[in-house]
C-alpha positions as CSV (number, residue, x, y, z in Angstrom):
1,M,94.6,183.4,-22.3
2,T,94.4,179.7,-23.2
3,T,94.5,178.4,-26.7
4,P,91.5,176.5,-28.2
5,S,93.5,173.3,-28.3
6,M,94.5,173.7,-24.6
7,S,90.9,174.5,-23.7
8,D,89.8,171.4,-25.6
9,E,92.4,169.2,-23.9
10,T,91.6,170.7,-20.5
11,L,87.9,170.1,-21.0
12,R,88.5,166.5,-21.9
13,S,90.7,165.9,-18.9
14,L,88.4,167.7,-16.5
15,T,85.2,165.9,-17.7
16,A,86.9,162.5,-17.9
17,A,86.6,162.4,-14.1
18,A,83.2,164.0,-14.0
19,P,81.5,163.8,-17.5
20,E,78.1,164.8,-16.0
21,I,79.3,168.4,-15.5
22,R,80.6,168.8,-19.1
23,P,77.6,171.1,-20.1
24,F,78.7,173.5,-17.3
25,W,82.3,173.8,-18.6
26,E,81.2,174.0,-22.3
27,A,78.9,176.9,-21.4
28,A,81.7,178.6,-19.4
29,R,83.9,178.5,-22.5
30,R,81.0,180.4,-24.3
31,G,80.7,182.9,-21.4
32,E,77.5,181.5,-20.1
33,L,76.8,180.6,-16.5
34,L,74.7,177.4,-16.1
35,L,73.1,176.2,-12.9
36,A,72.0,172.7,-12.2
37,H,68.2,172.8,-11.6
38,C,66.4,170.0,-9.8
39,T,63.1,169.2,-11.5
40,A,62.0,167.2,-8.5
41,C,62.2,170.0,-5.9
42,N,62.2,172.8,-8.4
43,R,65.3,174.5,-7.0
44,P,68.7,175.4,-8.5
45,H,72.0,174.5,-6.8
46,W,75.6,175.4,-6.9
47,F,78.2,173.9,-7.4
48,P,77.8,171.9,-10.6
49,R,76.7,168.3,-9.9
50,V,74.0,166.0,-11.0
51,V,72.6,164.9,-7.7
52,C,70.5,167.6,-5.9
53,P,72.1,168.4,-2.5
54,L,68.7,169.7,-1.4
55,C,66.5,166.6,-2.0
56,G,68.9,163.9,-3.4
57,S,67.1,163.6,-6.7
58,R,69.0,162.9,-10.0
59,D,66.4,164.7,-12.0
60,I,68.7,167.6,-12.9
61,E,68.6,169.9,-16.0
62,W,71.0,172.7,-16.9
63,R,69.5,176.2,-17.0
64,E,71.2,179.4,-17.9
65,A,71.5,181.8,-15.0
66,C,70.9,185.5,-15.4
67,G,74.5,186.2,-14.2
68,R,73.6,188.7,-11.5
69,G,73.9,188.5,-7.8
70,T,74.6,190.2,-4.5
71,V,77.7,190.1,-2.4
72,Y,76.9,188.2,0.8
73,S,80.3,188.4,2.4
74,V,83.8,189.4,1.2
75,S,87.4,189.0,2.3
76,V,90.3,190.9,0.8
77,A,93.7,189.2,0.7
78,R,95.9,192.3,1.0
79,R,99.2,190.5,1.5
80,A,98.9,189.0,-2.0
81,T,100.4,190.8,-5.0
82,P,98.1,192.2,-6.3
83,P,95.5,192.0,-3.5
84,Y,92.4,190.1,-4.5
85,A,88.8,189.7,-3.2
86,L,87.2,186.4,-2.3
87,A,83.5,186.6,-1.8
88,Y,80.3,184.7,-1.4
89,V,77.8,185.9,-4.0
90,T,74.1,185.0,-3.7
91,L,72.8,184.6,-7.3
92,D,69.5,186.1,-8.2
93,E,68.3,182.5,-8.7
94,G,69.0,181.7,-5.1
95,P,72.2,179.6,-4.7
96,T,75.3,181.2,-3.1
97,M,78.7,180.6,-4.6
98,L,82.3,181.2,-3.5
99,T,84.0,183.3,-6.1
100,N,86.3,186.2,-6.8
101,I,85.3,189.8,-7.3
102,V,87.5,191.2,-10.1
103,D,88.1,194.3,-12.3
104,C,87.5,196.8,-9.5
105,D,89.1,198.5,-6.5
106,V,89.0,195.7,-3.9
107,D,88.6,198.3,-1.2
108,G,85.3,199.4,-2.7
109,I,83.5,196.1,-2.5
110,A,80.7,196.0,0.0
111,I,78.2,193.5,1.4
112,G,74.9,194.0,-0.4
113,Q,76.6,195.2,-3.6
114,K,75.1,194.1,-6.9
115,V,77.5,192.2,-9.1
116,K,77.5,190.5,-12.5
117,V,79.3,187.5,-13.9
118,V,82.4,187.6,-16.0
119,F,84.5,184.7,-17.2
120,K,88.2,184.9,-16.7
121,D,90.8,182.9,-18.5
122,R,93.2,181.0,-16.3
123,P,96.6,179.5,-17.4
124,G,96.1,175.8,-18.3
125,A,92.5,175.8,-17.2
126,L,89.0,176.6,-18.5
127,P,87.5,180.1,-18.0
128,A,86.0,180.4,-14.5
129,P,83.0,182.4,-13.5
130,M,83.9,185.4,-11.4
131,F,82.0,188.6,-10.6
132,T,82.5,192.4,-11.1
133,P,80.4,195.3,-9.8
134,A,77.2,195.7,-11.8
């Protein structure tokens, strides 16, 4: 688990290169998943950025996601210790994100399975959104 000062330092260094995504990482520290939502084309997108990849607009606002989704595809790295699952999860809001499925038996993960977001601490980094079976 990271200490508050390390998280603060990590947040400062991360957002120094990309200050426009600071709201995303601040929300992640609180355990909230934000999506960038384009007000020009009225669609959310993933990954966090301030230019809409769908229409090119800079009219972006941050909105809290419900934190639920469906496994689109999954791959289990069995040679790792411990094995881990890497998956594409399609969020209920529409975007698909590359993430990990955690806190479960990786052999039980299935395409079409419902999942919910959890935030996992990482050494020397900010908490990252991952998913667990719902």
